[in-house]
VOBA-1610 file (N, C-alpha, C; in pm, whole numbers, padded with zeros to 5 digits, always signed):
BEGIN
Unk+00086-00120+00000Unk+00000+00000+00000Unk+00089+00124+00000Unk+00062+00219-00093Unk+00142+00339-00102Unk+00051+00462-00107Unk+00087+00564-00029Unk+00014+00690-00028Unk+00109+00805-00060Unk+00056+00912-00114Unk+00132+01035-00133Unk+00084+01136-00029Unk+00179+01193+00046Unk+00144+01292+00147Unk+00233+01414+00133Unk+00184+01527+00177Unk+00264+01650+00177Unk+00350+01654+00303Unk+00451+01739+00299Unk+00536+01754+00417Unk+00455+01809+00535Unk+00362+01900+00504Unk+00279+01957+00611Unk+00192+01850+00674Unk+00133+01762+00592Unk+00050+01654+00645Unk+00133+01562+00735Unk+00256+01535+00693Unk+00343+01448+00773Unk+00375+01513+00907Unk+00414+01640+00903Unk+00446+01711+01028Unk+00324+01717+01119Unk+00208+01746+01063Unk+00086+01753+01144Unk+00053+01617+01206Unk+00074+01511+01129Unk+00046+01376+01180Unk+00140+01341+01295Unk+00266+01374+01280Unk+00364+01346+01386Unk+00332+01429+01510Unk+00292+01554+01488Unk+00255+01640+01601Unk+00139+01578+01678Unk+00043+01520+01606Unk-00069+01454+01672Unk-00028+01328+01746Unk+00066+01253+01688Unk+00112+01130+01750Unk+00189+01154+01880Unk+00245+01275+01893Unk+00322+01308+02014Unk+00236+01301+02140Unk+00105+01309+02124Unk+00016+01303+02240Unk+00009+01162+02299Unk+00031+01062+02215Unk+00012+00924+02260Unk+00139+00839+02257Unk+00241+00886+02186Unk+00363+00807+02169Unk+00487+00890+02201Unk+00589+00818+02242Unk+00722+00878+02241Unk+00772+00872+02097Unk+00817+00984+02044Unk+00867+00991+01908Unk+01018+01011+01912Unk+01090+00927+01840Unk+01235+00939+01831Unk+01270+00954+01684Unk+01363+01041+01655Unk+01404+01060+01516Unk+01529+01144+01506Unk+01581+01161+01385Unk+01703+01240+01366Unk+01678+01388+01396Unk+01771+01448+01466Unk+01771+01592+01489Unk+01910+01646+01459Unk+01911+01764+01400Unk+02039+01828+01370Unk+02080+01913+01489Unk+02192+01876+01553Unk+02240+01949+01669Unk+02352+02043+01626Unk+02343+02172+01657Unk+02443+02270+01611Unk+02585+02229+01649Unk+02675+02235+01553Unk+02817+02208+01570Unk+02848+02065+01615Unk+02750+01975+01606Unk+02771+01836+01648Unk+02739+01737+01537Unk+02631+01760+01466Unk+02590+01666+01363Unk+02446+01625+01383Unk+02408+01515+01321Unk+02271+01465+01327Unk+02268+01341+01416Unk+02178+01342+01513Unk+02169+01233+01610Unk+02023+01195+01631Unk+01997+01067+01657Unk+01864+01025+01700Unk+01838+01083+01838Unk+01723+01150+01852Unk+01687+01216+01976Unk+01537+01204+01998Unk+01490+01212+02122Unk+01346+01226+02144Unk+01297+01355+02079Unk+01184+01347+02009Unk+01128+01462+01938Unk+01014+01522+02022Unk+01028+01649+02053Unk+00925+01721+02129Unk+00836+01801+02035Unk+00897+01862+01934Unk+00824+01937+01832Unk+00849+01870+01697Unk+00742+01840+01625Unk+00755+01769+01499Unk+00844+01841+01399Unk+00849+01975+01410Unk+00932+02053+01320Unk+01081+02031+01339Unk+01120+01973+01453Unk+01262+01947+01480Unk+01314+01824+01406Unk+01224+01743+01353Unk+01263+01618+01288Unk+01341+01646+01160Unk+01458+01583+01148Unk+01540+01601+01028Unk+01515+01483+00934Unk+01466+01513+00814Unk+01441+01411+00715Unk+01512+01445+00583Unk+01634+01498+00597Unk+01714+01535+00481Unk+01803+01422+00434Unk+01905+01457+00355Unk+01989+01356+00291Unk+02106+01310+00378Unk+02147+01390+00476Unk+02262+01353+00558Unk+02225+01243+00658Unk+02328+01180+00715Unk+02308+01062+00799Unk+02340+01090+00945Unk+02274+01019+01033Unk+02304+01031+01176Unk+02443+00976+01205Unk+02506+01032+01307Unk+02638+00984+01349Unk+02624+00846+01413Unk+02537+00835+01512Unk+02514+00708+01582Unk+02402+00630+01515Unk+02406+00498+01525Unk+02296+00417+01470Unk+02177+00412+01566Unk+02063+00372+01513Unk+01943+00359+01594Unk+01956+00243+01693Unk+02055+00160+01677Unk+02079+00045+01765Unk+02072+00080+01912Unk+02115+00201+01949Unk+02124+00236+02091Unk+01988+00237+02160Unk+01878+00243+02082Unk+01745+00240+02141Unk+01691+00098+02156Unk+01772+00002+02120Unk+01735-00140+02136Unk+01839-00213+02221Unk+01964-00182+02198Unk+02073-00229+02283Unk+02141-00106+02340Unk+02106-00072+02461Unk+02158+00051+02521Unk+02308+00039+02546Unk+02384+00149+02530Unk+02527+00146+02562Unk+02554+00096+02704Unk+02461+00123+02794Unk+02470+00067+02928Unk+02329+00063+02988Unk+02298-00048+03053Unk+02167-00061+03116Unk+02176-00156+03234Unk+02097-00126+03338Unk+02092-00211+03455Unk+01996-00327+03431Unk+02039-00447+03469Unk+01958-00566+03448Unk+01882-00606+03576Unk+01952-00604+03687Unk+01888-00636+03815Unk+01974-00583+03928Unk+01920-00582+04048Unk+01995-00534+04164Unk+01981-00632+04280Unk+02079-00629+04367Unk+02079-00715+04486Unk+02010-00643+04601Unk+01934-00718+04679Unk+01870-00665+04800Unk+01934-00726+04923Unk+01974-00643+05017Unk+02033-00692+05140Unk+01936-00684+05258Unk+01817-00631+05234Unk+01719-00618+05341Unk+01665-00755+05380Unk+01648-00776+05507Unk+01598-00903+05556Unk+01456-00928+05507Unk+01432-01047+05454Unk+01301-01085+05407Unk+01273-01048+05262Unk+01359-00967+05203Unk+01338-00927+05064Unk+01399-01030+04970Unk+01355-01032+04845Unk+01415-01119+04746Unk+01562-01081+04728Unk+01650-01180+04726Unk+01793-01147+04714Unk+01828-01076+04584Unk+01751-01105+04478Unk+01775-01040+04349Unk+01643-00983+04298Unk+01644-00855+04265Unk+01525-00788+04214Unk+01548-00748+04069Unk+01467-00802+03979Unk+01479-00766+03839Unk+01424-00626+03817Unk+01493-00547+03737Unk+01448-00412+03708Unk+01340-00416+03600Unk+01244-00326+03605Unk+01131-00332+03512Unk+01173-00312+03367Unk+01104-00381+03278Unk+01131-00367+03136Unk+01058-00245+03081Unk+01114-00178+02981Unk+01043-00065+02920Unk+00920-00116+02846Unk+00810-00041+02853Unk+00687-00091+02793Unk+00609+00010+02712Unk+00634+00140+02730Unk+00556+00243+02662Unk+00579+00238+02511Unk+00471+00255+02434Unk+00483+00252+02289Unk+00562+00371+02236Unk+00634+00350+02128Unk+00713+00458+02070Unk+00722+00440+01918Unk+00746+00551+01848Unk+00765+00549+01704Unk+00903+00604+01675Unk+00981+00528+01602Unk+01114+00575+01561Unk+01107+00603+01412Unk+01122+00729+01376Unk+01101+00771+01237Unk+01233+00822+01178Unk+01251+00797+01049Unk+01373+00842+00983Unk+01484+00740+00984Unk+01450+00613+01009Unk+01551+00506+01016Unk+01593+00467+00874Unk+01721+00467+00849Unk+01771+00433+00716Unk+01759+00283+00691Unk+01745+00241+00564Unk+01728+00099+00532Unk+01838+00010+00588Unk+01963+00057+00588Unk+02072-00027+00640Unk+02055-00052+00789Unk+02005+00049+00862Unk+01990+00034+01007Unk+01874-00058+01042Unk+01764-00045+00968Unk+01650-00136+00991Unk+01691-00279+00961Unk+01769-00298+00857Unk+01820-00431+00825Unk+01912-00481+00936Unk+01986-00388+00997Unk+02071-00425+01109Unk+01993-00481+01225Unk+01874-00426+01251Unk+01789-00478+01358Unk+01743-00620+01328Unk+01717-00649+01201Unk+01679-00785+01161Unk+01793-00882+01190Unk+01916-00838+01167Unk+02032-00923+01197Unk+02048-00941+01348Unk+02025-00835+01424Unk+02034-00846+01570Unk+01926-00938+01626Unk+01812-00945+01559Unk+01706-01039+01602Unk+01758-01182+01604Unk+01848-01215+01514Unk+01903-01351+01506Unk+01984-01385+01630Unk+02032-01282+01700Unk+02111-01302+01821Unk+02024-01294+01947Unk+01943-01189+01956Unk+01875-01158+02081Unk+01729-01197+02086Unk+01675-01245+01974Unk+01534-01287+01973Unk+01521-01419+01897Unk+01604-01514+01936Unk+01604-01644+01870Unk+01601-01753+01977Unk+01697-01843+01975Unk+01702-01949+02076Unk+01712-01890+02215Unk+01800-01790+02229Unk+01807-01714+02354Unk+01738-01580+02332Unk+01655-01540+02424Unk+01583-01413+02411Unk+01627-01317+02520Unk+01677-01205+02477Unk+01714-01097+02568Unk+01587-01013+02593Unk+01536-01018+02715Unk+01409-00954+02745Unk+01411-00804+02721Unk+01523-00738+02749Unk+01531-00594+02728Unk+01524-00563+02578Unk+01598-00638+02499Unk+01598-00616+02354Unk+01461-00645+02294Unk+01404-00760+02328Unk+01275-00798+02267Unk+01163-00703+02310Unk+01171-00653+02433Unk+01071-00556+02478Unk+01082-00427+02397Unk+01205-00384+02373Unk+01224-00263+02293Unk+01177-00283+02149Unk+01196-00402+02097Unk+01151-00430+01960Unk+00997-00428+01951Unk+00932-00493+02046Unk+00786-00504+02041Unk+00716-00370+02058Unk+00774-00282+02135Unk+00707-00155+02163Unk+00738-00046+02061Unk+00818-00079+01960Unk+00864+00021+01864Unk+00796+00005+01728Unk+00756+00115+01671Unk+00712+00121+01531Unk+00827+00185+01452Unk+00874+00116+01349Unk+00989+00163+01272Unk+00939+00225+01141Unk+00963+00354+01128Unk+00930+00426+01005Unk+01062+00464+00937Unk+01086+00408+00822Unk+01212+00428+00755Unk+01216+00553+00668Unk+01335+00585+00622Unk+01358+00695+00529Unk+01456+00647+00423Unk+01410+00637+00299Unk+01498+00589+00193Unk+01608+00691+00166Unk+01717+00643+00109Unk+01834+00729+00084Unk+01831+00781-00059Unk+01832+00912-00073Unk+01835+00973-00205Unk+01979+00998-00251Unk+02066+01033-00156Unk+02206+01063-00188Unk+02297+00984-00094Unk+02330+00859-00128Unk+02420+00779-00043Unk+02555+00847-00027Unk+02617+00826+00087Unk+02751+00879+00112Unk+02853+00799+00031Unk+02969+00858+00006Unk+03073+00790-00071Unk+03127+00667+00000Unk+03102+00656+00132Unk+03149+00540+00207Unk+03044+00429+00215Unk+02922+00455+00168Unk+02816+00355+00174Unk+02840+00242+00073Unk+02812+00118+00117Unk+02822+00004+00025Unk+02715-00100+00054Unk+02593-00052+00083Unk+02485-00142+00125Unk+02448-00243+00016Unk+02455-00203-00111Unk+02418-00296-00217Unk+02513-00415-00224Unk+02638-00395-00183Unk+02735-00505-00182Unk+02706-00604-00070Unk+02626-00561+00028Unk+02588-00647+00140Unk+02446-00700+00126Unk+02391-00689+00004Unk+02256-00741-00020Unk+02144-00645+00014Unk+02179-00520+00046Unk+02077-00422+00080Unk+02050-00327-00035Unk+01986-00214+00001Unk+01949-00117-00101Unk+01909+00013-00032Unk+01933+00129-00095Unk+01886+00256-00038Unk+01734+00266-00029Unk+01663+00174-00095Unk+01517+00177-00095Unk+01458+00053-00029Unk+01539-00026+00040Unk+01493-00151+00101Unk+01398-00123+00218Unk+01297-00208+00235Unk+01201-00188+00345Unk+01208-00299+00450Unk+01310-00381+00445Unk+01321-00493+00540Unk+01334-00440+00683Unk+01255-00495+00772Unk+01262-00458+00913Unk+01182-00334+00949Unk+01103-00282+00855Unk+01028-00158+00880Unk+00878-00186+00883Unk+00806-00090+00942Unk+00660-00091+00939Unk+00608+00000+00829Unk+00686+00100+00794Unk+00655+00191+00683Unk+00785+00259+00643Unk+00790+00311+00521Unk+00910+00380+00476Unk+00870+00501+00393Unk+00943+00611+00412Unk+00918+00736+00341Unk+01015+00752+00225Unk+00963+00794+00112Unk+01044+00829-00004Unk+01019+00975-00037Unk+01123+01057-00035Unk+01104+01197-00071Unk+01060+01205-00217Unk+00959+01288-00242Unk+00904+01301-00377Unk+00853+01443-00396Unk+00934+01527-00461Unk+00893+01664-00482Unk+00875+01739-00351Unk+00757+01792-00329Unk+00728+01869-00207Unk+00669+01782-00096Unk+00673+01653-00113Unk+00617+01565-00012Unk+00687+01431-00007Unk+00610+01329+00030Unk+00666+01195+00044Unk+00569+01091-00012Unk+00626+00985-00063Unk+00549+00864-00087Unk+00571+00775+00035Unk+00461+00730+00095Unk+00469+00643+00211Unk+00433+00501+00168Unk+00529+00410+00181Unk+00502+00269+00157Unk+00469+00204+00290Unk+00347+00153+00302Unk+00302+00091+00427Unk+00324-00059+00418Unk+00391-00115+00518Unk+00436-00254+00512Unk+00361-00344+00610Unk+00335-00296+00729Unk+00271-00378+00832Unk+00145-00309+00884Unk+00071-00381+00967Unk-00048-00322+01029Unk-00011-00205+01119Unk+00106-00212+01183Unk+00151-00099+01266Unk+00165+00026+01181Unk+00225+00009+01063Unk+00241+00122+00972Unk+00109+00174+00922Unk+00016+00082+00898Unk-00117+00121+00850Unk-00192+00200+00955Unk-00177+00162+01081Unk-00245+00234+01188Unk-00200+00381+01195Unk-00075+00405+01159Unk-00020+00541+01168Unk-00049+00623+01043Unk-00027+00562+00925Unk-00032+00638+00801Unk-00145+00598+00705Unk-00222+00495+00741Unk-00320+00441+00647Unk-00423+00541+00598Unk-00464+00634+00685Unk-00569+00729+00648Unk-00512+00862+00600Unk-00383+00867+00582Unk-00316+00993+00549Unk-00288+01002+00399Unk-00308+01118+00339Unk-00273+01140+00200Unk-00370+01075+00103Unk-00321+01053-00019Unk-00403+00994-00125Unk-00331+00877-00189Unk-00409+00787-00250Unk-00349+00671-00316Unk-00260+00715-00432Unk-00155+00640-00454Unk-00065+00670-00564Unk-00125+00619-00695Unk-00116+00701-00801Unk-00169+00663-00931Unk-00075+00570-01006Unk-00124+00513-01117Unk-00046+00417-01193Unk+00082+00479-01247Unk+00072+00598-01305Unk+00190+00663-01362Unk+00289+00704-01252Unk+00235+00753-01143Unk+00321+00792-01030Unk+00391+00670-00972Unk+00318+00558-00965Unk+00378+00436-00911Unk+00489+00385-01003Unk+00467+00395-01133Unk+00568+00352-01229Unk+00695+00436-01214Unk+00677+00568-01201Unk+00791+00658-01183Unk+00862+00629-01051Unk+00784+00596-00947Unk+00842+00564-00816Unk+00925+00436-00822Unk+00876+00334-00892Unk+00951+00210-00906Unk+01082+00234-00981Unk+01079+00318-01082Unk+01202+00351-01156Unk+01298+00428-01066Unk+01242+00515-00982Unk+01325+00593-00890Unk+01395+00502-00790Unk+01326+00398-00742Unk+01388+00305-00647Unk+01507+00235-00711Unk+01493+00194-00838Unk+01604+00130-00908Unk+01719+00228-00930Unk+01685+00353-00956Unk+01787+00456-00975Unk+01866+00476-00847Unk+01799+00472-00735Unk+01867+00490-00605Unk+01967+00377-00579Unk+01933+00257-00622Unk+02026+00145-00605Unk+02156+00168-00682Unk+02145+00232-00797Unk+02262+00255-00879Unk+02342+00377-00840Unk+02297+00450-00736Unk+02364+00573-00697Unk+02490+00548-00614Unk+02509+00427-00564Unk+02625+00398-00480Unk+02750+00382-00565Unk+02855+00453-00527Unk+02982+00445-00598Unk+03067+00329-00546Unk+03057+00302-00418Unk+03143+00203-00354Unk+03081+00064-00366Unk+03157-00028-00424Unk+03110-00166-00440Unk+03225-00262-00411Unk+03193-00367-00338Unk+03294-00468-00306Unk+03235-00607-00330Unk+03323-00703-00333Unk+03281-00843-00340Unk+03340-00916-00220Unk+03255-00945-00123Unk+03302-01017-00004Unk+03329-01163-00041Unk+03440-01220+00004Unk+03471-01359-00030Unk+03371-01455+00033Unk+03351-01568-00033Unk+03263-01670+00021Unk+03312-01721+00156Unk+03445-01728+00170Unk+03504-01775+00296Unk+03640-01710+00315Unk+03671-01680+00441Unk+03802-01625+00477Unk+03890-01730+00545Unk+03841-01850+00557Unk+03912-01955+00630Unk+04058-01969+00586Unk+04081-01964+00456Unk+04214-01990+00404Unk+04316-01882+00433Unk+04270-01768+00484Unk+04362-01657+00508Unk+04383-01628+00657Unk+04340-01719+00743Unk+04344-01694+00888Unk+04485-01661+00937Unk+04586-01732+00890Unk+04723-01712+00938Unk+04804-01618+00849Unk+04738-01551+00757Unk+04810-01465+00663Unk+04870-01342+00730Unk+04986-01298+00679Unk+05047-01174+00727Unk+04964-01053+00686Unk+04867-01076+00601Unk+04778-00967+00555Unk+04714-00895+00673Unk+04678-00968+00778Unk+04609-00906+00892Unk+04701-00818+00973Unk+04829-00846+00970Unk+04927-00759+01035Unk+04927-00622+00965Unk+04929-00625+00833Unk+04929-00501+00755Unk+04795-00429+00767Unk+04686-00504+00763Unk+04552-00444+00767Unk+04525-00373+00899Unk+04584-00422+01007Unk+04556-00367+01140Unk+04660-00265+01185Unk+04761-00239+01104Unk+04874-00158+01145Unk+04833-00019+01193Unk+04740+00045+01122Unk+04702+00183+01156Unk+04600+00192+01269Unk+04540+00079+01307Unk+04432+00080+01407Unk+04479+00135+01541Unk+04398+00224+01600Unk+04428+00284+01730Unk+04359+00209+01844Unk+04280+00109+01814Unk+04203+00034+01914Unk+04111+00126+01994Unk+04058+00228+01927Unk+03972+00324+01997Unk+03830+00271+02013Unk+03789+00181+01925Unk+03656+00121+01935Unk+03544+00200+01873Unk+03575+00311+01806Unk+03466+00391+01747Unk+03390+00312+01641Unk+03460+00223+01571Unk+03393+00141+01469Unk+03290+00049+01533Unk+03319+00000+01652Unk+03227-00087+01724Unk+03105-00010+01774Unk+03131+00104+01837Unk+03022+00181+01897Unk+02927+00239+01792Unk+02978+00269+01673Unk+02895+00330+01569Unk+02840+00229+01470Unk+02869+00101+01490Unk+02820-00002+01400Unk+02676-00039+01435Unk+02586-00048+01335Unk+02448-00086+01365Unk+02430-00230+01411Unk+02533-00315+01395Unk+02514-00457+01426Unk+02616-00515+01523Unk+02723-00442+01558Unk+02813-00492+01662Unk+02734-00502+01793Unk+02750-00612+01865Unk+02662-00635+01979Unk+02731-00697+02100Unk+02863-00705+02100Unk+02932-00764+02215Unk+02915-00675+02338Unk+02905-00736+02454Unk+02885-00659+02576Unk+02959-00723+02692Unk+02974-00646+02798Unk+03035-00694+02922Unk+02933-00679+03034Unk+02948-00759+03137Unk+02864-00750+03257Unk+02951-00707+03374Unk+02914-00597+03438Unk+02992-00546+03550Unk+02899-00517+03667Unk+02957-00512+03786Unk+02881-00481+03907Unk+02905-00337+03947Unk+02797-00268+03981Unk+02806-00129+04021Unk+02697-00099+04122Unk+02738-00066+04243Unk+02644-00032+04350Unk+02535-00138+04366Unk+02577-00262+04375Unk+02487-00378+04395Unk+02391-00397+04278Unk+02423-00342+04163Unk+02344-00363+04042Unk+02431-00427+03936Unk+02368-00512+03856Unk+02438-00575+03744Unk+02417-00487+03621Unk+02526-00444+03563Unk+02523-00351+03451Unk+02572-00420+03324Unk+02495-00406+03217Unk+02533-00457+03086Unk+02577-00339+03001Unk+02697-00345+02942Unk+02747-00231+02867Unk+02825-00276+02744Unk+02832-00187+02647Unk+02902-00218+02523Unk+03046-00262+02549Unk+03092-00354+02470Unk+03232-00397+02470Unk+03267-00432+02326Unk+03392-00460+02299Unk+03428-00490+02161Unk+03562-00556+02146Unk+03580-00625+02035Unk+03700-00704+02012Unk+03824-00618+01985Unk+03807-00486+01968Unk+03923-00400+01945Unk+04001-00373+02073Unk+03941-00400+02187Unk+04003-00364+02314Unk+04093-00475+02365Unk+04205-00436+02422Unk+04308-00533+02461Unk+04259-00629+02568Unk+04167-00584+02653Unk+04121-00671+02763Unk+03993-00747+02729Unk+03948-00741+02604Unk+03823-00808+02567Unk+03832-00959+02589Unk+03945-01019+02557Unk+03963-01163+02576Unk+04067-01194+02684Unk+04099-01096+02767Unk+04198-01118+02872Unk+04143-01211+02979Unk+04215-01319+03008Unk+04174-01416+03110Unk+04216-01368+03248Unk+04151-01419+03352Unk+04189-01386+03489Unk+04332-01428+03520Unk+04380-01530+03448Unk+04517-01578+03468Unk+04621-01484+03411Unk+04576-01386+03330Unk+04669-01298+03262Unk+04696-01339+03118Unk+04652-01459+03081Unk+04668-01506+02943Unk+04569-01434+02852Unk+04614-01400+02732Unk+04527-01336+02634Unk+04545-01401+02499Unk+04443-01474+02449Unk+04457-01543+02321Unk+04463-01449+02200Unk+04430-01321+02220Unk+04443-01222+02113Unk+04528-01107+02165Unk+04658-01128+02175Unk+04745-01032+02243Unk+04780-00908+02162Unk+04766-00911+02029Unk+04807-00797+01948Unk+04691-00749+01860Unk+04712-00633+01799Unk+04608-00577+01712Unk+04578-00671+01595Unk+04678-00745+01550Unk+04656-00836+01437Unk+04542-00933+01469Unk+04551-01000+01583Unk+04447-01098+01619Unk+04313-01031+01645Unk+04317-00913+01706Unk+04191-00847+01742Unk+04119-00792+01619Unk+04193-00732+01527Unk+04128-00680+01407Unk+04082-00795+01317Unk+04161-00899+01310Unk+04120-01017+01233Unk+03990-01074+01288Unk+03977-01076+01420Unk+03853-01125+01481Unk+03734-01040+01439Unk+03752-00910+01434Unk+03643-00821+01393Unk+03596-00855+01252Unk+03691-00871+01161Unk+03657-00901+01022Unk+03597-01040+01010Unk+03656-01139+01077Unk+03608-01276+01067Unk+03469-01291+01130Unk+03443-01219+01239Unk+03310-01227+01300Unk+03204-01178+01201Unk+03234-01068+01131Unk+03137-01009+01042Unk+03121-01085+00910Unk+03231-01136+00857Unk+03228-01190+00722Unk+03259-01340+00713Unk+03269-01407+00828Unk+03294-01551+00828Unk+03206-01622+00930Unk+03224-01593+01057Unk+03157-01670+01162Unk+03006-01647+01161Unk+02963-01520+01155Unk+02819-01493+01156Unk+02752-01553+01032Unk+02820-01546+00920Unk+02764-01600+00796Unk+02748-01752+00805Unk+02844-01818+00868Unk+02833-01964+00885Unk+02715-02000+00974Unk+02691-01918+01075Unk+02584-01948+01170Unk+02445-01905+01122Unk+02439-01793+01049Unk+02308-01733+01019Unk+02285-01705+00871Unk+02383-01734+00786Unk+02362-01722+00642Unk+02377-01584+00583Unk+02416-01485+00665Unk+02435-01348+00618Unk+02559-01287+00681Unk+02618-01190+00612Unk+02728-01115+00670Unk+02675-01024+00781Unk+02754-01007+00885Unk+02717-00917+00994Unk+02767-00775+00962Unk+02722-00727+00849Unk+02758-00592+00803Unk+02648-00547+00709Unk+02603-00422+00724Unk+02496-00372+00639Unk+02547-00267+00540Unk+02677-00239+00542Unk+02735-00146+00446Unk+02698-00001+00468Unk+02674+00039+00594Unk+02634+00177+00622Unk+02749+00276+00607Unk+02873+00228+00619Unk+02990+00312+00602Unk+03031+00393+00723Unk+02959+00381+00836Unk+02993+00462+00953Unk+03136+00438+01001Unk+03177+00312+01004Unk+03311+00282+01057Unk+03420+00341+00970Unk+03389+00363+00842Unk+03485+00425+00750Unk+03482+00576+00766Unk+03361+00633+00770Unk+03346+00780+00780Unk+03408+00836+00906Unk+03394+00764+01017Unk+03432+00821+01146Unk+03561+00765+01204Unk+03625+00673+01136Unk+03753+00620+01184Unk+03857+00732+01181Unk+03925+00758+01293Unk+04022+00868+01297Unk+04143+00847+01206Unk+04170+00722+01167Unk+04283+00695+01077Unk+04235+00639+00943Unk+04102+00648+00919Unk+04041+00615+00791Unk+04066+00471+00745Unk+04057+00377+00838Unk+04061+00235+00800Unk+03931+00202+00727Unk+03944+00134+00615Unk+03830+00102+00529Unk+03806-00049+00532Unk+03712-00093+00615Unk+03687-00237+00628Unk+03638-00299+00498Unk+03565-00221+00419Unk+03515-00272+00292Unk+03633-00304+00199Unk+03728-00213+00192Unk+03845-00232+00107Unk+03930-00348+00158Unk+03940-00361+00290Unk+04020-00469+00349Unk+03958-00605+00317Unk+03827-00615+00328Unk+03760-00741+00297Unk+03768-00771+00148Unk+03751-00669+00068Unk+03752-00686-00078Unk+03889-00736-00128Unk+03996-00693-00061Unk+04131-00728-00106Unk+04193-00842-00026Unk+04116-00901+00066Unk+04169-01011+00146Unk+04211-01128+00058Unk+04330-01182+00078Unk+04373-01297-00001Unk+04290-01419+00033Unk+04268-01506-00063Unk+04187-01625-00042Unk+04268-01738+00020Unk+04399-01724+00017Unk+04487-01826+00078Unk+04591-01755+00163Unk+04671-01835+00236Unk+04772-01780+00326Unk+04873-01695+00251
//
């Protein structure tokens, strides 16, 4: 189902939804960039061509969150679980690569093992996407099986069209929000829209071919060279829509779950002092193998959506796409 709506109709609809839902979307912050933020005024929502610095992932897997706390009071339960978030919310302006990233995260946190915090955040969220009209030079989503116009993992998706938007409604959640808004798309308009979607796919300059398997290059000196410039800062992990490793720590009698990553020297450090990944070579190789070898063996897809964030924001401009594309097939 597709409708055509004006920008004013969209803003008015979001303004009305603010009465019943928490609205989250991109906002342009002066001298900082574009970030997902709670929206108080619908006019603050950024639906332009530029991309958010951080992924929407943080609203499903928080950088840090308390899981439960210990009680020392006599007669009380020794462990008290903290309440799960439950209020309904709409996240609007999510790019296709990020929505696809949530689908990949579902394979980890909503499968055989279910993370209650993650699944609760998924169930209470309506995802409204925003197709990409001008991909960044670092984007390579089509090489990862995606597209600037993909609707996977969304309830609805917006396509900029002249002075308004075409809204593609995908699920009943999306229909509840946008079903009565705007007018039906005509045959000629729909034909032009379909051609536009194909045109958007061809707008990406960056293309790679990920190898079927990296097994044969595990011991290659290539990884020494590939990791040489890495600062182990972890920005690629924190800004990735699909990196999901975490640590559990104790803080004030509460169990805290927080982001962690294979770039850090203590990620695999044993209590004995032994570390099976003692240098950047092993740690960076693990990052690449997790995304393009291990996850694919387990779930049939690469753990990368080609958003380009890790390339755009890396302080030394390491290009994981180029590294994977040029990886030798043998030692």
